[in-house]
C-alpha positions in Angstrom: -62.8 -6.9 -27.0 -59.7 -6.1 -25.0 -59.7 -3.0 -23.0 -56.2 -1.1 -22.4 -56.4 1.0 -19.4 -54.4 4.2 -18.7 -53.2 6.2 -15.5 -53.0 10.0 -15.2 -50.2 11.7 -12.7 -51.1 15.3 -11.9 -48.1 17.5 -10.3 -48.3 20.4 -8.1 -46.0 22.9 -6.8 -47.0 24.5 -3.4 -45.7 28.1 -2.5 -45.2 29.2 1.4 -44.4 32.4 3.2 -40.6 32.4 3.7 -40.0 35.6 5.8 -41.7 39.0 6.5 -39.8 42.2 7.1 -41.3 45.6 8.4 -39.8 48.9 7.1 -40.1 52.2 8.1 -39.7 55.8 6.4 -39.8 58.8 8.4 -40.8 61.8 6.3 -42.1 65.5 6.4 -45.9 65.6 7.3 -46.0 68.2 4.1 -45.0 65.3 1.6 -47.5 63.0 -0.1 -47.4 59.5 1.5 -44.8 57.2 -0.1 -45.6 54.8 -2.5 -45.3 50.7 -2.3 -41.8 49.8 -2.5 -41.1 47.3 -5.7 -37.6 46.3 -5.3 -36.1 44.3 -2.6 -34.9 45.7 -0.3 -36.8 49.0 -0.9 -33.8 50.9 -1.0 -34.0 55.1 -0.5 -34.8 56.0 3.1 -36.7 53.0 3.9 -35.1 51.3 7.4 -36.0 48.1 9.4 -35.4 50.3 12.5 -38.4 51.9 14.1 -37.4 55.6 14.9 -38.4 57.1 18.0 -40.4 60.4 18.5 -38.5 63.3 19.0 -40.1 66.1 20.8 -41.2 68.8 18.7 -40.9 67.2 15.6 -43.8 67.5 12.6 -42.7 64.5 10.5 -44.7 61.5 9.8 -43.9 57.5 10.0 -45.0 55.2 7.3 -44.4 51.5 7.4 -44.9 48.2 5.1 -44.0 44.5 5.3 -41.9 42.9 2.8 -43.1 39.2 2.4 -40.7 36.8 0.8 -42.0 33.3 -0.3 -40.3 29.8 -0.9 -40.1 29.9 -4.5 -38.0 33.2 -4.4 -41.2 35.7 -5.1 -41.7 38.6 -3.2 -44.5 41.0 -2.2 -45.1 44.3 -0.4 -48.3 45.2 1.8 -49.9 48.5 1.4 -48.1 51.5 3.0 -49.6 52.5 6.4 -49.2 55.5 9.0 -47.8 54.7 12.3 -50.6 55.2 14.7 -48.1 55.2 17.7 -46.0 57.7 16.4 -49.2 59.8 15.6 -50.2 59.7 19.0 -46.8 60.7 20.4 -47.0 63.7 18.3 -50.4 64.6 19.0 -49.8 64.3 22.7 -46.4 66.6 22.7 -48.7 69.2 20.7 -51.4 69.2 23.1 -49.1 69.6 26.1 -47.3 72.3 24.0 -50.9 74.2 23.4 -51.8 73.8 27.4 -48.5 75.0 28.6 -48.8 78.0 26.1 -52.5 78.9 27.4 -51.5 78.6 31.0 -48.3 81.1 30.1 -51.2 83.5 28.5 -53.2 83.4 31.5 -50.4 84.2 33.8 -49.5 87.0 31.5 -53.2 88.6 32.0 -53.1 87.9 35.8 -53.4 91.5 37.7 -50.1 92.9 39.2 -50.6 94.8 42.2 -47.9 96.6 44.3 -48.5 96.9 47.9 -49.2 100.5 48.9 -47.9 100.1 52.8 -45.1 101.9 53.7 -44.3 100.4 57.0 -43.7 96.7 58.0 -47.5 95.9 59.0 -50.1 92.9 59.2 -52.5 95.1 57.1 -51.5 94.9 53.7 -53.2 97.2 50.7 -52.8 97.7 47.4 -54.9 99.2 43.7 -56.3 97.1 41.6 -57.8 97.8 38.0 -61.0 95.5 38.5 -64.0 97.0 39.8 -65.3 94.5 41.9 -63.8 91.3 43.7 -65.0 87.8 42.7 -64.2 84.3 43.4 -61.5 82.9 41.7 -59.9 86.4 41.1 -56.1 86.0 40.7 -53.4 88.4 41.3 -49.8 88.8 41.5 -49.0 90.8 44.6 -45.5 92.6 45.1 -44.8 92.9 48.9 -42.8 96.0 49.8 -42.5 95.6 53.8 -42.6 92.3 55.7 -45.4 91.3 57.6 -45.5 91.2 61.1 -46.1 88.3 63.7 -50.0 89.4 63.5 -51.9 87.4 60.9 -52.0 89.2 57.6 -55.1 90.5 55.8 -55.0 92.4 52.5 -57.4 95.6 51.7 -57.6 96.5 47.9 -58.7 99.8 46.6 -61.1 99.0 43.2 -61.2 100.7 40.1 -64.2 102.5 41.1 -62.8 103.9 44.4 -64.7 101.6 46.6 -62.6 98.7 48.7 -62.6 95.2 49.1 -62.5 95.3 52.9 -59.5 93.5 55.0 -59.7 89.7 53.6 -57.8 87.2 55.6 -54.2 86.0 53.9 -53.7 82.3 54.0 -50.5 80.3 53.4 -51.9 77.1 53.1 -55.4 75.5 54.1 -56.4 77.6 57.3 -53.1 78.7 58.4 -52.7 82.4 58.3 -49.8 84.5 56.8 -47.9 86.0 59.4 -43.9 86.6 58.7 -43.7 83.9 55.9 -43.0 86.0 53.4 -39.9 88.4 53.0 -40.2 92.0 51.9 -39.4 92.3 48.1 -41.2 89.1 46.8 -44.0 88.8 44.3 -46.4 86.3 45.1 -49.5 84.7 43.3 -52.8 84.8 45.3 -56.4 83.3 44.6 -59.4 85.0 46.1 -62.1 82.2 47.3 -65.2 83.3 48.8 -67.3 80.8 51.2 -64.8 78.0 50.4 -65.6 74.6 52.7 -62.4 73.4 54.3 -62.8 70.9 57.1 -66.5 71.4 56.9 -66.2 75.5 58.1 -66.6 78.2 55.4 -63.8 80.5 54.6 -63.0 83.6 52.8 -59.9 85.3 51.7 -56.8 85.2 49.7 -54.6 82.0 49.4 -50.8 82.5 48.6 -49.7 79.9 45.8 -46.2 80.7 45.4 -43.0 82.4 46.5 -43.3 81.5 50.3 -40.3 81.9 52.8 -40.0 78.4 53.8 -36.7 79.4 55.7 -37.9 77.0 58.6 -35.1 74.5 59.1 -34.0 76.6 62.4 -37.2 76.2 64.1 -39.6 73.5 65.8 -43.3 74.4 65.6 -45.6 72.9 68.5 -48.4 72.9 66.1 -51.2 71.9 68.5 -53.6 74.5 70.4 -52.3 75.7 73.9 -54.7 77.5 76.2 -53.8 81.0 77.6 -54.3 81.3 81.2 -53.7 85.0 80.6 -53.2 87.5 78.0 -50.1 86.3 75.9 -48.4 89.0 73.7 -46.6 88.3 70.5 -42.9 87.3 70.9 -42.5 86.3 74.8 -41.1 83.1 76.4 -44.3 81.4 77.9 -44.7 78.7 80.6 -47.9 76.7 82.0 -49.0 75.4 84.9 -52.5 73.6 85.3 -54.6 76.6 84.3 -52.7 77.1 81.0 -49.9 79.6 79.6 -48.7 82.9 80.5 -45.4 85.1 80.6 -42.3 83.6 81.7 -41.1 86.2 84.6 -39.3 86.7 87.8 -40.8 85.3 91.1 -43.5 83.1 88.9 -43.8 79.4 89.3 -44.7 76.8 86.6 -44.6 73.3 86.1 -41.6 71.5 84.3 -43.7 68.9 82.9 -45.2 71.5 80.5 -43.2 72.8 77.5 -41.4 76.0 77.7 -42.4 77.9 74.3 -41.8 80.7 72.2 -45.1 82.6 71.3 -45.0 84.0 67.8 -48.6 85.2 67.9 -50.8 86.9 70.6 -53.5 84.8 72.3 -56.3 86.4 74.2 -56.8 85.1 77.8 -58.9 82.0 78.2 -58.2 81.6 74.2 -56.3 79.0 72.2 -53.5 79.5 70.1 -51.2 77.2 67.9 -48.5 79.9 66.7 -46.0 78.5 69.5 -42.5 77.2 68.9 -40.3 74.7 70.9 -37.0 76.1 69.2 -36.9 79.5 67.6 -34.3 81.6 66.3 -34.0 85.8 67.1 -35.9 85.5 70.6 -35.5 89.1 72.0 -35.7 88.5 75.8 -36.4 92.4 76.6 -39.9 91.3 76.1 -39.9 89.2 79.0 -37.2 90.8 81.4 -37.1 94.5 80.6 -36.1 97.0 78.1 -32.4 97.3 79.1 -31.6 93.9 80.1 -28.4 92.6 78.6 -26.5 89.3 79.3 -23.3 87.7 78.0 -22.9 87.3 74.1 -22.3 83.8 72.9 -23.0 82.0 76.0 -25.6 79.9 77.1 -28.4 81.3 79.0 -29.8 79.9 82.0 -33.1 80.5 84.1 -32.4 80.5 87.8 -34.8 79.4 90.4 -36.1 76.6 92.7 -37.4 73.1 92.0 -40.1 71.5 94.3 -41.8 68.4 92.9 -42.7 69.4 89.6 -42.8 73.1 90.3 -40.1 75.3 89.5 -40.3 79.0 91.1 -38.2 81.5 89.3 -35.9 83.4 91.4 -36.7 86.9 92.2 -33.6 88.5 91.0 -31.1 87.6 88.7 -33.4 85.3 87.0 -32.2 85.2 83.7 -28.3 84.6 83.8 -25.3 83.6 81.6 -23.2 83.0 84.9 -25.0 80.7 87.4 -22.9 81.0 90.9 -25.7 80.3 93.6 -25.2 76.6 94.7 -28.6 76.6 96.3 -30.6 77.2 93.1 -31.4 75.1 89.9 -30.4 76.3 86.8 -32.3 75.8 83.4 -30.7 76.0 80.0 -32.9 78.1 77.7 -30.9 79.0 74.6 -27.8 80.6 72.9 -27.1 84.4 73.1 -26.0 85.8 69.8 -26.2 89.0 70.9 -26.4 90.9 74.2 -30.3 90.7 74.2 -31.3 88.0 71.6 -31.1 84.2 72.0 -31.6 81.3 69.9 -34.1 79.2 71.7 -33.2 75.8 72.5 -35.2 72.8 71.6 -34.5 71.2 74.9 -33.9 72.5 78.6 -31.9 70.3 80.7 -31.3 71.2 84.5 -28.0 72.3 86.2 -26.6 72.3 89.9 -23.1 74.0 90.9 -21.6 71.1 92.7 -18.0 71.9 94.6 -18.0 74.9 92.4 -18.8 73.2 89.4 -21.7 73.5 87.1 -23.3 70.0 86.2 -26.1 68.7 84.4 -28.5 66.8 86.7 -28.2 64.1 84.6 -24.4 64.1 85.2 -24.8 64.5 89.2 -27.3 61.2 89.1 -24.7 59.6 86.8 -22.0 60.2 89.4 -24.0 59.5 92.2 -24.9 56.0 90.6 -21.2 55.2 90.0 -20.6 56.3 93.9 -23.4 53.9 94.9 -22.2 51.0 93.0 -18.6 51.3 94.2 -19.7 51.6 97.9 -21.7 48.2 97.4 -18.6 46.6 95.6 -16.6 47.7 98.9 -19.3 46.4 100.9 -19.1 43.1 99.1 -15.2 42.8 99.5 -15.7 43.8 103.2 -18.3 40.7 103.4 -16.3 38.4 101.7 -13.2 39.1 104.1 -15.4 38.7 107.2 -16.8 35.2 105.9 -13.1 34.0 106.0 -12.8 34.9 109.4 -16.1 34.4 111.2 -18.6 31.7 110.4 -21.7 30.3 112.0 -22.3 26.5 111.9 -24.8 23.9 113.8 -22.2 23.8 116.7 -22.0 27.1 117.3 -19.7 30.4 116.4 -16.1 29.7 114.5 -13.8 32.8 114.9 -10.5 31.9 112.6 -9.6 30.9 109.4 -12.7 29.7 107.5 -10.5 27.3 105.3 -8.9 25.5 108.3 -11.0 24.5 111.7 -7.7 23.3 113.4 -7.0 26.5 115.0 -10.1 28.8 116.1 -12.4 29.7 118.5 -15.8 28.2 119.1 -18.1 29.8 121.1 -21.8 28.1 121.7 -24.3 28.3 124.2 -22.5 26.2 126.9 -18.8 27.3 126.7 -15.9 29.3 124.9 -13.6 26.6 123.3 -10.4 27.2 121.9 -9.0 24.9 119.2 -5.2 24.5 119.0 -3.6 22.3 116.6 -6.9 20.3 116.2 -7.3 19.4 120.0 -10.5 21.5 121.5 -10.3 23.1 125.2 -12.8 24.7 127.3 -11.8 27.9 128.4 -15.2 28.8 129.9 -18.4 27.2 130.9 -21.4 27.9 132.8 -19.6 26.7 136.3 -15.8 27.2 135.5 -12.9 29.0 133.9 -10.0 26.7 132.5 -6.6 27.9 132.5 -4.4 25.0 131.3 -4.8 22.2 134.2 -6.4 24.7 136.7 -10.0 25.3 136.8 -11.5 28.3 138.8 -14.8 27.1 140.1 -18.2 29.1 141.5 -19.1 27.8 144.9 -22.7 27.4 146.1 -22.5 30.6 148.2 -21.2 32.8 145.2 -17.8 32.3 146.1 -14.5 31.1 144.2 -12.9 27.8 144.6 -9.4 26.9 142.6 -8.8 23.4 142.0 -6.7 21.1 139.6 -8.3 19.8 137.0 -8.8 15.7 137.5 -7.7 13.4 135.1 
């Protein structure tokens, strides 16, 4: 029986993803989440550009993806809330909350008005709290400026007792002196037994409103040793034993810096509140209550210099009019009044030369120039001599160095005259030649005259 074969062909259609587009919708957080779009494009407030977070915004950002297929069909993903936008909003709100909390702490900080009635380092005031505890923060109004002595604060408590004088610091272990001008409100925190550099400290630390007007001064921040007791607001100098007040007749070492002492230092103690340069130096503290000088002039320290020791003159040792040519003058600073000086950071030395006050460096420079000129002149003279005097193996030639046809030749035997290249012996050990004549010495030490032979 014959069998007839048959074949079946199956056709299929494969659908692929053609594109994917993300859409964003920004709306109020109080609204319900948006529904999944049904149209292409979605319309409404949906956009393909992602909005950035605006500070303070309370909106919420949603997104969904539009998937388009090769057969023309499309579909949307579920609508999702943007986590990055929510994170930015949360961070902003947290920062605002922290700022608000900090402001509310500040608003409850104790405000204390200083009760002192003169400029002093002993600050006082009345507090509403009954006891002083570690971490207490206050706002303190300074009615009068502090002095050059380190400040303390003694508060009267609500119960009538006092805290006792507590040190006031401006930073780390640096005590407050004249850093804050009168009429300033400063924030302070009290710390008890806090360790700084391995040492325990107790006191008030100022955290703001400092007088940072220090551009016109240079502090010598390392410790110096006092040879004798040093008072505040003095020019001080040093020898091998330490620092002391500058004064008439005293000697000091010029290899040690001249300083302005802002704070007092006890004898044999050390101090760090000293300056290489400083405004408002009252020189009457060193020179006497009636001392004056010329305003708007440079002030000089007069004395003598021997080695590295400068001995201050006994009279007129601070002067704006140097006149004594036997003295050395050290520039100290600018007199902005008749007794107050801006202290210079450097102190060059001067001498009066020919009636003119000149810096030692200028004198040295001019001496160097003169020495160089003298050396050049000597070299020129030497070159001139070399053209008229020459020593060779045959003797000393006197004449033109460039022409040996006309010269005088001196050797150990004779003086010879060369004229036109012809040499004649004018003097030898036994005779003197005069043209064709010779004057000879005889055996008995007499003289004989004869005609030259040949």
